[in-house]
Every structure is written in structure tokens, then in C-alpha cells.
C-alpha positions as CSV (number, residue, x, y, z in Angstrom):
1,X,-56.4,-63.3,-114.4
2,X,-53.8,-65.3,-116.3
3,X,-50.1,-65.0,-116.6
4,X,-48.5,-61.6,-116.0
5,X,-46.2,-61.1,-119.0
6,X,-44.9,-57.8,-117.7
7,X,-41.6,-59.4,-116.7
8,X,-40.9,-60.2,-120.4
9,X,-39.7,-56.8,-121.3
10,X,-37.0,-55.0,-123.3
11,X,-34.8,-52.8,-121.1
12,X,-34.7,-49.3,-122.7
13,X,-37.7,-49.9,-125.0
14,X,-39.5,-47.3,-122.9
15,X,-38.7,-43.6,-122.6
16,X,-38.4,-41.9,-119.1
17,X,-41.5,-42.2,-116.9
18,X,-44.1,-39.9,-118.4
19,X,-45.4,-36.7,-116.7
20,X,-48.4,-36.9,-114.5
21,X,-49.4,-33.3,-114.0
22,X,-53.1,-32.9,-113.2
23,X,-53.2,-29.0,-113.6
24,X,-55.5,-29.0,-110.5
25,X,-56.1,-25.6,-109.1
26,X,-57.7,-25.4,-105.6
27,X,-60.9,-23.4,-105.1
28,X,-59.6,-22.2,-101.8
29,X,-56.1,-21.6,-100.6
30,X,-55.2,-22.2,-96.9
31,X,-52.4,-20.5,-95.0
32,X,-50.7,-23.7,-93.9
33,X,-47.1,-24.6,-94.2
34,X,-46.9,-28.2,-95.5
35,X,-44.0,-30.6,-95.4
36,X,-44.0,-33.7,-97.7
37,X,-42.2,-36.5,-95.9
38,X,-40.3,-39.2,-97.8
39,X,-42.8,-42.0,-98.6
40,X,-42.4,-45.5,-97.3
41,X,-42.2,-48.2,-100.0
42,X,-44.3,-51.1,-98.6
43,X,-45.3,-52.6,-101.9
44,X,-43.9,-56.0,-101.0
45,X,-46.3,-56.2,-98.1
46,X,-49.3,-55.8,-100.4
47,X,-48.6,-58.0,-103.4
48,X,-51.7,-59.8,-104.4
49,X,-54.1,-57.4,-102.9
50,X,-56.9,-56.2,-105.2
51,X,-56.8,-52.5,-106.0
52,X,-59.6,-49.9,-106.6
53,X,-62.3,-52.6,-106.5
54,X,-60.9,-54.4,-109.6
55,X,-59.4,-57.8,-110.2
56,X,-56.0,-56.1,-110.7
57,X,-53.7,-56.6,-107.8
58,X,-50.5,-55.1,-106.3
59,X,-47.5,-56.7,-108.0
60,X,-43.7,-56.7,-108.3
61,X,-43.5,-55.7,-112.0
62,X,-43.1,-52.0,-112.8
63,X,-41.6,-49.9,-115.6
64,X,-38.8,-48.4,-113.5
65,X,-35.2,-49.2,-114.2
66,X,-33.1,-48.0,-111.3
67,X,-35.6,-45.3,-110.4
68,X,-36.2,-44.6,-106.7
69,X,-40.0,-44.7,-106.5
70,X,-40.0,-43.0,-103.1
71,X,-38.3,-39.9,-104.6
72,X,-40.6,-40.0,-107.6
73,X,-43.7,-40.0,-105.5
74,X,-42.4,-37.3,-103.2
75,X,-41.4,-35.0,-106.1
76,X,-44.6,-35.5,-108.0
77,X,-46.8,-34.9,-104.9
78,X,-44.7,-31.8,-103.9
79,X,-45.1,-30.4,-107.4
80,X,-48.9,-31.1,-107.5
81,X,-49.4,-29.4,-104.1
82,X,-47.3,-26.4,-105.1
83,X,-49.0,-25.9,-108.5
84,X,-52.5,-26.4,-107.0
85,X,-52.0,-23.4,-104.6
86,X,-54.0,-25.3,-102.0
87,X,-51.5,-24.4,-99.3
88,X,-49.4,-21.3,-98.7
89,X,-46.0,-23.1,-98.6
90,X,-44.9,-26.6,-99.6
91,X,-41.5,-28.0,-98.8
92,X,-39.6,-31.3,-98.2
93,X,-37.5,-29.9,-95.4
94,X,-37.7,-30.9,-91.8
95,X,-41.0,-29.8,-90.2
96,X,-41.2,-27.0,-87.6
97,X,-43.8,-26.5,-85.0
98,X,-47.3,-26.0,-86.4
99,X,-46.4,-27.5,-89.9
100,X,-48.7,-30.0,-91.5
101,X,-46.8,-33.1,-92.4
102,X,-48.0,-35.4,-95.2
103,X,-46.9,-39.0,-94.9
104,X,-47.5,-41.6,-97.6
105,X,-47.1,-45.4,-97.9
106,X,-46.7,-46.7,-101.4
107,X,-48.8,-49.8,-101.3
108,X,-49.0,-50.4,-105.0
109,X,-47.1,-48.8,-107.9
110,X,-46.8,-51.3,-110.7
111,X,-48.0,-52.6,-114.1
112,X,-49.3,-55.9,-115.3
113,X,-49.6,-57.3,-118.9
114,X,-52.1,-60.2,-119.1
115,X,-52.8,-62.3,-122.1
116,X,-51.1,-64.3,-124.9
117,X,-52.1,-63.2,-128.4
118,X,-53.9,-60.1,-127.2
119,X,-52.4,-58.3,-124.1
120,X,-54.2,-56.2,-121.7
121,X,-51.9,-53.8,-119.8
122,X,-52.8,-52.1,-116.5
123,X,-51.2,-49.4,-114.4
124,X,-51.9,-50.0,-110.7
125,X,-51.4,-47.5,-107.9
126,X,-52.3,-47.2,-104.2
127,X,-51.1,-44.7,-101.7
128,X,-52.1,-44.5,-98.1
129,X,-51.9,-40.8,-97.1
130,X,-51.9,-39.4,-93.6
131,X,-51.6,-35.8,-92.4
132,X,-50.6,-34.7,-88.9
133,X,-49.6,-31.6,-87.1
134,X,-47.2,-31.8,-84.2
135,X,-47.8,-35.5,-84.0
136,X,-51.6,-35.2,-83.9
137,X,-53.4,-37.1,-86.7
138,X,-55.7,-35.0,-88.9
139,X,-56.4,-37.1,-92.0
140,X,-56.0,-40.7,-93.2
141,X,-57.2,-42.2,-96.4
142,X,-56.0,-44.8,-98.9
143,X,-56.2,-43.7,-102.6
144,X,-56.3,-46.3,-105.3
145,X,-56.4,-46.2,-109.1
146,X,-56.2,-48.6,-112.0
147,X,-56.0,-47.6,-115.7
148,X,-55.8,-50.1,-118.5
149,X,-54.9,-49.6,-122.1
150,X,-58.6,-50.1,-122.9
151,X,-59.8,-47.2,-120.7
152,X,-60.6,-43.7,-121.8
153,X,-57.9,-42.3,-119.4
154,X,-55.2,-44.2,-121.3
155,X,-53.0,-41.7,-123.3
156,X,-50.7,-44.2,-125.1
157,X,-50.8,-46.1,-128.3
158,X,-52.3,-49.5,-128.9
159,X,-49.2,-50.5,-130.9
160,X,-46.2,-50.3,-128.7
161,X,-43.6,-52.2,-126.6
162,X,-44.9,-53.8,-123.4
163,X,-42.4,-51.7,-121.5
164,X,-43.9,-48.4,-123.0
165,X,-47.5,-49.5,-122.4
166,X,-46.6,-50.3,-118.8
167,X,-45.0,-46.9,-118.3
168,X,-48.0,-45.0,-119.8
169,X,-50.7,-46.9,-118.0
170,X,-49.0,-46.5,-114.7
171,X,-48.5,-42.7,-115.4
172,X,-52.2,-42.4,-116.3
173,X,-53.1,-44.3,-113.1
174,X,-50.9,-42.1,-111.0
175,X,-52.3,-39.0,-112.7
176,X,-55.8,-40.1,-111.8
177,X,-54.8,-40.9,-108.2
178,X,-53.0,-37.6,-107.7
179,X,-56.1,-35.7,-108.7
180,X,-58.1,-37.7,-106.1
181,X,-55.5,-36.9,-103.5
182,X,-55.7,-33.2,-104.1
183,X,-59.5,-33.3,-104.1
184,X,-59.5,-35.3,-100.8
185,X,-57.0,-32.9,-99.2
186,X,-59.0,-29.8,-100.3
187,X,-62.2,-31.3,-98.9
188,X,-60.6,-32.1,-95.6
189,X,-58.4,-28.9,-95.2
190,X,-61.1,-26.6,-93.6
191,X,-61.2,-28.8,-90.5
192,X,-57.5,-28.3,-89.9
193,X,-57.7,-24.6,-89.0
194,X,-56.1,-23.5,-85.8
195,X,-56.6,-20.2,-83.9
196,X,-53.4,-18.9,-85.5
197,X,-54.6,-19.9,-89.0
198,X,-58.0,-18.2,-88.5
199,X,-56.2,-15.0,-87.4
200,X,-54.0,-15.1,-90.5
201,X,-57.0,-15.6,-92.7
202,X,-58.9,-12.8,-90.9
203,X,-55.9,-10.5,-91.4
204,X,-55.6,-11.3,-95.1
205,X,-59.3,-10.6,-95.6
206,X,-59.0,-7.3,-93.7
207,X,-56.0,-6.3,-95.8
208,X,-58.0,-7.2,-99.0
209,X,-60.9,-5.1,-97.8
210,X,-58.6,-2.2,-96.9
211,X,-56.9,-2.3,-100.3
212,X,-60.4,-2.3,-102.0
213,X,-61.5,0.7,-100.0
214,X,-58.4,2.6,-100.8
215,X,-58.8,1.9,-104.5
216,X,-62.4,3.0,-104.4
217,X,-61.5,6.2,-102.6
218,X,-58.8,6.9,-105.1
219,X,-61.2,6.6,-108.0
220,X,-63.8,9.1,-106.6
221,X,-64.2,12.4,-108.4
222,X,-65.4,15.7,-107.1
223,X,-68.2,17.3,-109.1
């Protein structure tokens, strides 16, 4: 693909890493307590591997200066899960019995800038996500995303520092990936029900029906 010029950067030319909120709202909420474990940063083991079916590969160049990518991914994922209302409770604390634990491996989280006169910048992300309950595996999938400064998903400017273009393309890539993560978890979540979960859901539905009946009774009039 040519020489990666992402290493030729100006420290401080970029602002802080952009927000990546998806504003995703789950269609169904599940009464699960979820713990987001600290991710494992295994990017070095996957340098050179193609991502998302493209020619772009995992790399060592990224727009982070002194930022702990494990904390970044953990915070962004926790925020997305909380705001989506997919699960009843989301935390980063130690899991207790019956909690769902979400583990992730950061396999790619980087940017590349390829070209000489005209640069093409790409944000590249890949997370392997697994979910277990009390040590029993429930879900495993690798999510991958690539966004370049030529794609519709790119939210930055065509005239900017390499450092800033790297940050924006990577944020756009992570935004796209996070949405796919939420969609994947919501699709899989119904199969994670336990007897206790079903009882909680039944109780909630019964309470809702009871509240509706009481409101109806209160609105009746005698003629």
C-alpha cells in the first residue's frame, strides 16, 4: 500500500481524542447485571493483519500521546452500554455470581497515512469481544472497522494536520465499530436468559399489567 507516513506527525497538532457516541438505544432491555472488564491490549501480536476485509492492516501508529487505550476502550464501551439501556446495570467493578462479564482484546486501534503528494488517511479498529457468566462462555465475536478520509462516515476536514486526520478517522472507525458491537450484543442477548432472569422479566410484566389495570379502574365513571 506504500509508505505509512503517520509517524511523521506534529505532537499537539491534534486536539483530544474525539467523542464516539453512537446514541444507540436498544429495542429491548434485559435485566442483566453487566461488568465491563479491563481490555487486553494485544495490538502488537496483530500488526500487519488485514482488517475488515480491506487492504488496511493493524499497525503501530496511532494518534494517542500518553493515553491508555485500555482505559479509553473500557470507558467508551461502558458509556455506550449504559446509554443504550440494553442491560439493567453496567459497571466496571468486580463481578459477582450471575453477572455477565464482557471481555475484549484490542487487536487493532491505529491510523495510517499513505501517499506522498496526496495522502489517504485511515482509522483502523478491531476488537475481539467475549461474554461469559460464572466462567461459562456465552458469546464471542471479532468486530472490525475501517474508515478513511474519503468515506461518507468521515466527519473531519480534508485540509488538516496528519495528526488530526488520524484522530478523526480512528474516532469514526471506533464509532462504527461500537454500534456494531451493540447490535451484536442485542441480537445475542435473548439466548442468555436464565431461570432467574425469566422470573424477573415475568414479575416486571406482571407489575406493568397491574399498574395498567389500576389506572383503568381509577378512570372509570359511574353513570
